[in-house]
Each structure stands twice: as C-alpha cells, then as structure tokens.
C-alpha positions as CSV (number, residue, x, y, z in Angstrom):
1,M,35.1,51.5,230.9
2,P,34.5,53.4,234.2
3,A,32.2,56.4,234.2
4,E,35.0,58.8,235.3
5,T,36.9,57.8,232.1
6,S,34.0,57.8,229.7
7,T,34.7,61.3,228.3
8,A,37.6,62.1,226.1
9,E,38.9,64.4,228.7
10,G,38.7,61.7,231.5
11,L,40.2,59.1,229.1
12,Q,43.2,61.4,228.4
13,Q,43.6,61.9,232.1
14,A,43.6,58.1,232.6
15,N,46.3,57.7,230.0
16,Q,48.5,60.3,231.6
17,E,48.2,58.6,235.0
18,W,48.8,55.2,233.4
19,W,51.9,56.1,231.6
20,Q,53.2,58.2,234.6
21,A,52.9,54.9,236.6
22,H,54.3,52.6,233.7
23,P,56.9,54.5,231.7
24,M,57.9,52.8,228.5
25,I,61.4,51.4,229.1
26,Y,61.2,48.6,226.6
27,D,61.7,45.9,229.3
28,N,60.5,43.2,226.9
29,F,58.6,41.3,229.6
30,R,61.7,40.5,231.5
31,G,61.0,42.3,234.8
32,G,62.9,45.2,236.4
33,L,66.1,46.4,235.2
34,P,68.9,45.5,237.7
35,L,70.7,48.8,237.5
36,E,70.3,52.2,239.1
37,P,67.7,54.2,237.2
38,G,69.0,57.2,235.4
39,T,72.6,56.2,235.0
40,R,74.3,55.6,231.7
41,E,74.4,51.9,232.3
42,W,70.7,51.7,232.9
43,Y,69.9,53.4,229.7
44,E,72.4,51.2,227.8
45,E,70.6,48.2,229.2
46,I,67.3,49.5,228.0
47,D,68.7,49.9,224.5
48,R,70.3,46.5,224.6
49,R,66.8,44.8,225.3
50,F,65.1,47.0,222.7
51,F,67.4,47.2,219.8
52,N,68.1,43.4,219.4
53,D,67.5,40.7,216.9
54,V,64.2,39.6,218.6
55,S,62.5,42.9,219.6
56,S,63.7,45.1,216.5
57,W,65.2,42.7,213.9
58,F,63.2,44.6,211.2
59,A,64.4,48.1,212.2
60,Q,68.1,47.8,211.4
61,R,70.6,45.4,209.8
62,P,73.2,43.7,212.0
63,G,75.9,46.3,212.9
64,E,73.9,49.2,211.8
65,R,72.5,52.1,213.8
66,P,69.3,51.2,215.7
67,F,66.3,51.8,213.7
68,S,68.3,52.8,210.6
69,A,66.0,51.0,208.4
70,L,63.0,53.2,209.6
71,I,64.6,56.5,210.5
72,P,66.2,58.4,207.6
73,Y,68.9,59.7,209.8
74,D,71.2,60.9,206.8
75,R,68.3,63.3,205.8
76,L,67.7,64.8,209.2
77,R,70.8,66.8,209.8
78,G,69.7,70.6,210.2
79,K,66.1,69.6,209.9
80,R,63.2,70.3,212.6
81,V,62.1,67.1,214.0
82,L,59.2,66.4,216.4
83,E,59.0,63.2,218.5
84,I,55.5,62.4,219.9
85,G,55.7,60.2,222.9
86,C,59.4,60.2,223.8
87,G,59.0,57.8,226.9
88,S,62.4,56.9,228.2
89,G,64.3,58.6,225.2
90,A,65.4,55.6,223.4
91,H,64.5,57.1,220.1
92,A,65.3,60.7,221.1
93,R,68.9,59.8,221.7
94,R,69.3,58.5,218.1
95,L,67.4,61.4,216.6
96,A,69.6,63.8,218.5
97,E,72.7,62.1,217.3
98,S,71.6,62.8,213.7
99,G,72.2,66.4,214.1
100,C,68.6,67.5,213.7
101,E,67.0,70.3,215.7
102,L,64.8,67.9,218.0
103,T,61.7,68.6,219.9
104,C,60.3,65.8,222.1
105,I,57.0,65.7,223.8
106,D,55.5,63.3,226.2
107,I,52.1,63.2,228.0
108,T,53.9,62.5,231.4
109,E,56.4,64.4,233.5
110,R,58.1,61.2,234.2
111,G,58.8,60.6,230.4
112,V,60.0,64.2,230.1
113,E,62.4,63.7,233.0
114,M,63.8,60.4,231.8
115,T,64.4,61.7,228.3
116,R,66.1,64.9,229.6
117,R,68.3,62.8,231.8
118,R,69.2,60.4,229.0
119,L,70.2,63.1,226.7
120,E,72.2,64.7,229.6
121,V,74.3,61.5,230.2
122,F,75.0,61.1,226.6
123,G,75.8,64.6,226.0
124,L,73.0,65.5,223.6
125,Q,70.4,68.3,223.3
126,A,66.8,68.6,222.5
127,D,63.9,70.6,223.6
128,V,61.7,68.2,225.7
129,R,58.3,69.3,226.9
130,R,55.4,67.8,228.5
131,M,52.4,68.2,226.0
132,D,49.2,66.5,224.8
133,A,49.5,65.5,221.2
134,E,45.9,66.3,220.7
135,K,46.7,69.8,221.4
136,L,50.2,70.6,219.9
137,E,51.5,74.0,221.0
138,F,53.4,74.7,217.9
139,A,52.8,77.0,214.9
140,D,51.6,75.7,211.6
141,E,54.4,74.2,209.4
142,S,56.9,74.1,212.2
143,F,58.5,70.7,211.4
144,D,60.1,68.8,208.6
145,F,59.8,65.4,210.1
146,V,57.5,63.9,212.8
147,W,58.3,60.4,214.5
148,S,56.1,58.4,216.7
149,W,56.6,54.9,217.8
150,G,53.6,53.2,219.4
151,V,52.1,56.3,220.9
152,I,49.0,57.8,219.1
153,H,46.8,54.8,219.2
154,H,46.6,55.3,223.0
155,S,45.1,58.8,222.6
156,S,41.5,59.6,223.6
157,D,41.2,61.0,220.0
158,T,43.6,59.6,217.6
159,P,42.2,61.4,214.5
160,A,42.9,64.6,216.5
161,V,46.5,63.8,216.8
162,V,46.7,63.0,213.1
163,R,45.1,66.3,212.3
164,Q,47.8,68.0,214.6
165,I,50.6,66.1,212.9
166,A,49.5,67.4,209.5
167,R,49.1,70.9,210.7
168,V,52.6,71.2,212.1
169,L,54.4,69.6,209.2
170,R,55.7,71.7,206.4
171,P,54.6,71.1,202.8
172,G,56.8,68.1,201.6
173,G,57.3,67.0,205.3
174,E,57.1,63.5,206.3
175,A,55.5,61.6,209.4
176,R,56.6,58.1,210.2
177,L,54.3,56.4,212.7
178,M,53.7,53.1,214.3
179,V,50.2,52.1,215.9
180,Y,48.9,48.5,216.8
181,H,47.8,46.2,214.2
182,R,44.4,44.8,214.2
183,R,45.1,41.8,211.9
184,S,48.0,40.4,213.8
185,F,49.0,37.3,215.8
186,Y,48.5,39.4,219.0
187,A,44.9,39.9,218.1
188,L,44.5,36.1,217.4
189,W,46.0,35.2,220.7
190,A,43.7,37.9,222.5
191,L,40.6,36.4,220.6
192,F,41.6,32.9,221.9
193,A,42.1,34.1,225.5
194,G,38.9,36.0,225.3
195,V,36.9,32.9,224.3
196,L,38.6,30.8,227.1
197,N,38.1,33.2,229.9
198,G,34.7,34.4,228.6
199,R,35.5,38.1,228.2
200,L,34.5,37.9,224.4
201,F,30.9,36.9,225.6
202,R,30.8,40.1,227.8
203,M,32.6,42.8,225.9
204,S,33.4,43.8,222.3
205,F,36.4,42.5,220.6
206,D,37.9,45.9,220.7
207,D,37.5,45.8,224.5
208,V,39.2,42.5,224.6
209,L,42.1,43.6,222.5
210,N,42.5,46.7,224.9
211,T,42.4,44.4,228.0
212,Y,45.6,42.7,227.0
213,A,47.3,45.8,225.7
214,D,49.4,48.4,227.5
215,G,47.9,51.9,228.4
216,A,44.5,53.1,229.6
217,I,43.3,52.4,226.0
218,A,45.0,51.0,222.9
219,R,43.3,51.4,219.5
220,F,44.0,48.7,216.9
221,Y,43.8,49.4,213.1
222,T,43.9,47.5,209.9
223,Q,46.1,48.9,207.2
224,K,43.1,50.1,205.2
225,Q,41.6,51.8,208.4
226,F,44.7,53.7,209.3
227,A,45.6,54.6,205.8
228,G,42.1,56.1,205.5
229,L,42.6,58.0,208.7
230,L,45.7,59.7,207.2
231,R,44.8,60.3,203.5
232,P,42.7,63.4,203.9
233,Y,45.7,65.2,205.2
234,F,48.7,63.5,203.4
235,R,49.3,63.2,199.6
236,E,51.4,60.0,199.9
237,V,50.4,57.2,202.6
238,T,52.1,53.7,202.7
239,T,51.5,51.0,205.4
240,A,53.1,47.7,206.3
241,A,53.1,45.3,209.2
242,L,56.1,44.5,211.4
243,G,56.6,42.6,214.4
244,Q,58.8,41.1,217.1
245,R,59.9,37.5,216.8
246,N,58.4,36.6,220.2
247,E,55.0,37.3,218.9
248,L,55.1,33.9,217.3
249,I,55.1,32.2,220.7
250,P,51.8,32.6,222.4
251,L,52.9,32.4,226.0
252,P,52.8,35.0,228.6
253,G,56.3,36.2,229.6
254,A,57.9,37.5,233.0
255,G,61.2,36.8,234.6
256,G,62.7,33.4,233.6
257,L,59.7,32.5,231.4
258,A,60.5,35.7,229.3
259,D,64.0,34.7,228.9
260,F,62.9,31.2,227.8
261,K,60.5,32.8,225.3
262,I,63.0,35.1,223.9
263,R,65.6,32.1,223.4
264,V,63.0,30.1,221.6
265,A,62.1,33.2,219.4
266,R,65.8,33.7,218.5
267,A,65.9,30.0,217.3
268,I,63.3,30.6,214.8
269,P,65.1,31.3,211.6
270,L,64.2,34.7,210.1
271,A,63.5,33.1,206.8
272,V,60.4,31.7,208.5
273,A,59.6,34.4,211.0
274,G,60.1,37.5,208.7
275,P,57.4,36.7,206.1
276,L,54.9,35.8,208.8
277,L,55.5,39.0,210.9
278,R,55.5,41.2,207.8
279,R,51.9,40.0,207.4
280,W,50.5,39.6,210.8
281,G,53.0,41.5,213.1
282,Y,51.8,43.5,216.0
283,F,53.1,46.9,214.6
284,L,51.3,48.8,211.8
285,W,54.0,51.0,210.3
286,C,53.1,54.1,208.2
287,T,54.8,56.7,206.3
288,A,52.9,59.7,205.2
289,R,54.2,62.7,203.2
290,K,52.3,66.0,203.3
C-alpha cells in the first residue's frame, strides 16, 4: 500500500477518489452504457443490467419488485430509512417508492449527483447528502432501518461504520447489509490467479483479494467474522451467502466476452447454481436487529 494511503485518513481519501472516478452503475462488466448519462433511459438500462436473473436472481422472484426478497418495502412506509452508499441511486429509487422518509449518503459528490438526478427524473424525493459513514452526522436513534449494499467493507474503518449504524438506529430498528464473502468462488479464483502470477508469494492473501476487487480497498469477511463484528451492538444477527450466476464461470469479462459469460451463466439451471452460490457466493448478506 502506498505510504500516502497507509493511514486511515489517507485510505479514506483514496476511497473517495476511487469511487468519484468509478461510480457504481452496475455495468456488470459489459463496458460503457450506450446512452446519454443522466437520462431516464440511462437509469433504466442500469436497472435492466442489475436487476436481472444473472446479477440478482436471489433478490426477487420473477415479476416482483427488484430486491423485494431482501428489502421489506411493505414495512417501510412512513419509516425513517438511511441508505449508506447510494452510488447511482438504483436502490434509492426503490426505497423512495416505498413511501419511507429516505436519507441517502455517499462518500462522493458524483454519487450524490447521480442519485439526486435519478430521483428527479422518476419524480421521487429523498434527502441526499455527501457524508462519510465513519462519521455519521445524525443524532442517536434517528432511523428505523439502515440499508447498505456492498459499501461498508470499502471503508478505512469498517468497525467504526458498524458502531455508527448501531448508534443512529432506534431500539428495535434493523440494518440490512452486504459485504464481500471471504469463503467464496471469487476468493478461490483470486487465490488461483495469485499463484499463477506470483502475487501470492509477494503479498498476503488479503492483499491479493483486494487487488482483484473494486475500490481502493475491499475487506472480505467470513460469516463468523462479520457476525462477530456486529453482535456487540445488535441483539439479533443472521448471515447468509448470496452470489451472481456469472461467478460460476472463472473468466474475465468485458464487452463481447462479458455477454458470452452472461449467456453461459444464464444457461446454468438455478437448481444447480442456487445451492452453490448460497454457500460460496461473493456476497455476504446480513440482517441485524438492535
């Protein structure tokens, strides 16, 4: 790790710069979106690529609202909800549509701008702010529900984010979080690649995992490790593995190769892919009740 990013402050600055340059638009390795950024059509294409039977088959049943298997929309109306790491606003839109009182934060100005624009084009409202989740600027017990999908493991101090989430949640409130799973197909592919290219002989396994992940840093947890991080602050904690079907195909993907990989992944029956990904998927899913 470069000297200038060796401190927590330097690492968090590197995080901010990385995500400002590479905002999360759920491109699914296919390359740039062939539409004008910020238009309704552009956001709809992001959603089409993200909320499909390869990328998020586990998050909703066919014909149901995106992520309805993971987000309790019917319980959020009138509730105060916080999303940590809104990115391009894919989840913010769905949360806002539930009728909750939504606040979204992102470490980058670009994420804030994209989410605000998405809500504008779909006629929705939320309080969207630039903020570091390690230092949430909200009073204690401000929210009923906290949502964060693939964000807090990129923080320079993930335990600090967990403490902040617990602080701003009301008693009985719930956090639903996704971080990266250490015992996953991805980790196996990274280990294999690290041996082939010699990285594993020059750096730790954690550094090898980080090399192939997104962000300036990405932390990977076992279910036991992440549950242990949460249990001091929450009375109920459950974890599970989830994954995208293309994780079963250990090929790099971009452009036409990505399309080929997705077609092959789609051909793998869910009866086969589902049990494998629920054990060794890339996503570590957690619900925590205060």
